[in-house]
C-alpha positions in Angstrom: -3.9 -10.5 30.8 -6.3 -9.2 28.3 -3.6 -7.2 26.5 -1.3 -10.1 26.6 -4.0 -12.3 25.0 -4.4 -9.7 22.2 -0.7 -9.7 21.5 -0.6 -13.5 21.4 -3.6 -13.7 19.1 -2.0 -11.1 16.8 1.3 -13.1 16.7 -0.7 -16.3 16.1 -2.5 -14.7 13.1 0.8 -13.6 11.6 2.3 -17.1 12.0 -0.8 -18.6 10.5 -0.5 -16.3 7.5 3.2 -17.3 7.1 2.1 -20.9 7.2 -0.5 -20.3 4.5 2.2 -18.6 2.3 4.5 -21.6 2.7 1.6 -24.0 1.9 0.8 -22.0 -1.2 4.5 -22.1 -2.3 4.4 -25.9 -2.0 1.2 -26.2 -3.9 2.3 -23.9 -6.8 5.7 -25.6 -7.0 4.0 -29.0 -7.3 1.8 -27.6 -10.1 4.5 -25.7 -11.9 8.2 -26.3 -11.1 9.0 -22.7 -12.4 7.4 -21.2 -9.4 10.6 -21.5 -7.2 12.9 -20.4 -10.0 15.2 -17.4 -9.3 13.5 -15.3 -11.9 10.0 -16.0 -10.5 11.0 -15.3 -6.9 12.6 -12.1 -8.0 9.4 -11.2 -9.9 7.3 -11.9 -6.8 9.5 -9.6 -4.7 9.3 -6.9 -7.3 5.5 -7.3 -7.5 5.2 -7.2 -3.7 7.5 -4.2 -3.3 5.3 -1.3 -4.5 2.2 -2.8 -3.0 3.9 -3.3 0.4 5.2 0.3 0.3 1.7 1.8 -0.1 0.2 -0.8 2.3 2.4 0.6 5.1 0.7 3.9 4.7 -2.8 2.3 4.1 -2.4 0.4 7.4 -1.8 3.6 9.3 -4.8 5.2 7.6 -7.1 2.3 8.5 -5.7 2.2 12.1 -6.9 5.8 12.6 -10.4 4.7 11.5 -10.2 6.1 7.9 -9.7 4.7 4.4 -8.0 5.9 1.3 -9.6 5.0 -2.1 -7.3 7.4 -4.0 -4.2 5.3 -3.8 -4.5 3.8 -7.3 -5.2 7.2 -8.9 -2.3 8.7 -7.0 0.0 5.9 -8.1 -1.0 6.9 -11.6 -0.8 10.7 -11.1 2.6 10.8 -9.2 4.1 8.4 -11.7 3.0 10.6 -14.6 4.3 13.7 -12.9 7.7 12.0 -12.4 7.7 10.8 -16.0 6.8 14.2 -17.4 9.4 16.1 -15.3 12.1 13.5 -16.3 11.1 13.8 -19.9 11.2 17.6 -19.9 14.3 18.1 -17.7 16.2 14.8 -18.0 16.9 15.2 -14.2 16.1 12.2 -12.1 16.2 14.0 -8.7 13.7 16.7 -9.9 11.5 14.0 -11.2 11.5 12.1 -7.9 11.0 15.2 -5.9 8.1 16.3 -8.1 6.4 12.9 -7.7 6.8 12.9 -3.9 5.5 16.5 -3.7 2.4 15.4 -5.6 1.8 12.7 -3.1 2.4 15.0 -0.2 -0.1 17.6 -1.5 -2.8 15.0 -2.3 -2.3 13.4 1.1 -2.6 16.8 2.9 -5.8 17.6 1.0 -7.3 14.2 1.9 -6.3 14.7 5.5 -7.8 18.2 5.7 -11.0 17.1 4.1 -11.3 14.3 6.6 -10.0 16.0 9.8 -11.0 19.6 9.3 -13.9 19.2 6.8 -15.2 16.2 8.8 -15.9 14.3 5.6 -15.8 10.5 5.9 -12.5 9.1 4.5 -14.5 7.1 2.0 -16.1 10.2 0.5 -13.1 12.5 0.6 -10.7 10.0 -1.1 -13.4 8.8 -3.5 -13.5 12.4 -4.8 -9.7 12.6 -4.9 -9.6 9.3 -6.8 -12.0 10.6 -9.4 -10.3 14.0 -9.8 -6.8 12.5 -10.1 -7.8 10.0 -12.7 -9.7 12.6 -14.7 -6.7 15.0 -14.6 -4.4 12.2 -15.7 -6.4 11.6 -18.9 -6.9 15.4 -19.5 -3.2 16.2 -19.2 -1.9 13.3 -21.2 -4.7 13.2 -23.7 -5.0 9.5 -23.0 -1.4 8.9 -24.3 1.6 7.3 -22.6 4.5 9.5 -21.4 7.9 8.0 -22.5 11.4 9.2 -21.4 14.9 8.3 -22.3 16.7 8.5 -18.9 18.1 5.2 -17.8 18.6 6.5 -14.3 14.9 7.0 -13.9 14.1 3.6 -15.3 16.5 1.9 -12.8 14.2 3.0 -9.9 11.9 0.1 -11.0 14.3 -2.2 -12.8 17.7 -1.7 -11.3 19.7 -3.7 -8.8 22.1 -3.1 -6.0 24.3 -6.1 -6.1 21.8 -8.9 -6.7 18.9 -7.2 -4.8 16.3 -5.3 -6.9 16.2 -1.6 -6.0 12.4 -1.7 -5.4 12.9 -4.4 -2.7 15.5 -2.3 -1.0 13.1 0.7 -0.9 10.4 -1.6 0.4 12.6 -2.9 3.3 13.5 0.7 4.2 9.8 1.7 4.2 8.8 -1.3 6.3 11.5 -0.5 8.9 10.2 3.1 9.0 6.6 2.0 9.4 7.4 -0.5 12.2 9.5 2.0 14.1 6.9 4.8 13.7 4.0 2.6 15.0 5.8 0.8 17.8 8.6 3.0 19.1 7.6 6.6 18.6 5.0 8.7 20.5 3.3 9.6 17.3 2.6 5.9 16.7 0.8 5.6 20.0 -1.3 8.6 19.0 -2.3 6.8 15.8 -3.7 3.9 17.7 -5.3 6.2 20.3 -7.1 8.2 17.6 -8.4 5.0 15.9 -9.4 3.4 19.2 -11.4 6.3 20.6 -11.2 9.7 18.9 -13.1 11.6 21.5 -11.1 10.2 24.4 -8.0 11.1 22.4 -9.2 14.7 22.2 -9.9 14.9 25.9 -6.4 13.5 26.7 -4.8 16.3 24.7 -3.9 14.6 21.5 -4.1 16.8 18.4 -6.5 14.5 16.5 -6.6 16.8 13.4 -2.9 17.0 13.2 -2.5 13.2 13.6 -5.0 12.5 10.8 -3.5 15.0 8.4 0.1 13.7 9.0 -1.0 10.1 8.5 -2.7 11.0 5.2 0.4 12.9 4.1 2.6 9.8 5.0 0.2 7.7 2.9 0.5 10.2 0.0 4.3 10.1 0.0 4.5 6.3 0.3 1.9 5.9 -2.5 4.0 8.3 -4.7 7.1 6.1 -4.1 5.1 3.1 -5.2 4.0 5.2 -8.2 7.6 5.9 -9.2 8.4 2.2 -9.0 5.4 1.3 -11.1 6.1 3.8 -13.8 9.8 3.1 -13.9 9.1 -0.6 -14.2 6.6 -0.2 -17.0 8.9 2.1 -18.9 6.2 4.7 -19.5 3.7 6.8 -17.6 0.2 5.6 -18.4 -3.1 7.3 -17.4 -4.7 3.9 -16.8 -2.0 2.7 -14.3 -2.8 1.8 -10.8 -6.4 0.8 -11.3 -7.7 -1.2 -8.3 -4.4 -0.7 -6.6 -6.0 0.6 -3.5 -8.1 -2.6 -3.1 -4.9 -4.6 -3.0 -3.5 -2.4 -0.2 -6.7 -2.6 1.8 -7.0 -6.3 1.3 -3.4 -6.9 2.4 -3.9 -4.7 5.5 -7.2 -6.4 6.5 -5.8 -9.9 5.8 -2.8 -9.0 8.0 -5.1 -8.3 11.0 -5.8 -4.5 10.7 -9.3 -3.8 11.9 -11.5 -1.8 9.6 -13.1 -0.1 12.6 -9.7 1.4 13.6 -7.4 1.2 16.6 -5.8 -2.2 15.8 -3.3 -3.5 13.3 0.4 -4.1 12.7 2.7 -3.2 9.9 4.3 -6.6 9.9 1.0 -8.4 9.7 0.0 -6.2 6.7 3.3 -7.0 4.9 2.7 -10.7 5.4 -0.8 -10.1 3.9 0.9 -8.5 0.8 3.2 -11.5 0.5 0.2 -13.8 0.7 -1.7 -12.0 -2.0 1.3 -11.7 -4.3 2.2 -15.4 -4.0 -1.5 -16.3 -4.5 -1.8 -14.1 -7.7 1.6 -15.2 -9.1 0.9 -18.8 -8.6 -2.6 -18.6 -10.1 -1.1 -16.9 -13.1 1.6 -19.5 -13.5 -0.9 -22.4 -13.4 -3.2 -20.6 -15.9 -6.2 -19.6 -13.6 -8.3 -16.9 -15.3 -7.6 -13.3 -14.0 -11.4 -12.8 -13.4 -11.3 -15.8 -11.0 -8.3 -14.2 -9.3 -10.5 -11.2 -8.5 -13.2 -13.5 -7.1 -10.7 -15.2 -4.8 -9.4 -11.8 -3.6 -13.0 -10.7 -2.8 -13.6 -13.9 -0.8 -10.4 -13.3 1.1 -11.6 -9.8 2.1 -15.0 -11.1 3.3 -13.4 -14.0 5.3 -10.8 -11.6 6.9 -13.4 -9.1 8.0 -15.7 -11.8 9.4 -12.7 -13.2 11.3 -12.0 -9.7 12.7 -15.6 -9.3 13.7 -15.6 -12.7 15.4 -12.3 -11.9 17.2 -13.8 -8.7 18.6 -16.9 -10.4 19.9 -14.7 -13.1 21.4 
């Protein structure tokens, strides 16, 4: 009965968030009729795509009881690597592989620091965040990296039919995340490690392996987001991705992922991404100052964490 109640509460929270998204759409449309235009809806989906892709990974990281503050810097670093390889080789496949390999390596390093080095995720990824951002400025000299390959640009701006390529990639990643966390044994290990790490060890789960793999998944997904961002901007910029990790964390928490680990759903986190994207897009359309947008996001984080704490006590 207790487990059934948890499932029902989780579903109720997701439905509530969907209701809030619909309400926001009605409010923004009433204030600006351009909100529901085809161009703006497409823009919302594009904006949500790269955040949602990285949020799938961030949700898994938080479920195992860790955090990743290096996501924004990795978006920048992997995007720059892809742009530099594309510029030097004019080969899209090599550029994509180089970016993904960057994410895989950074994710593995973060995972080893946390699981083997026993560093808190906050400290390990804070170090990675600082190192990656510093290297981005050192390697580029603070300048943008521009290429001339249309195939690479299409990763962020192209379409398949009438559907933007980033949205297709997002849907594939969401399906991957849902299947991994709900249908596969490894998904059960993720929740077990986050729920009780010591009990997981005693039950035979390779906790170190689980943590490292989760961080590697996070790294690869963040690199995919980085490729989309850099391709959409049309240049690799060492300042790209600033505060990106906060958007991912906020979306996951708003979607019901517990900061203490062991609980969360990919679908809930994606609804959280949609909520934040619609909120930001609408505030921009009606002319609300970007600084106030940051204030609203901060309030949403506090309210979500308080709601999570109250739910646990209940």
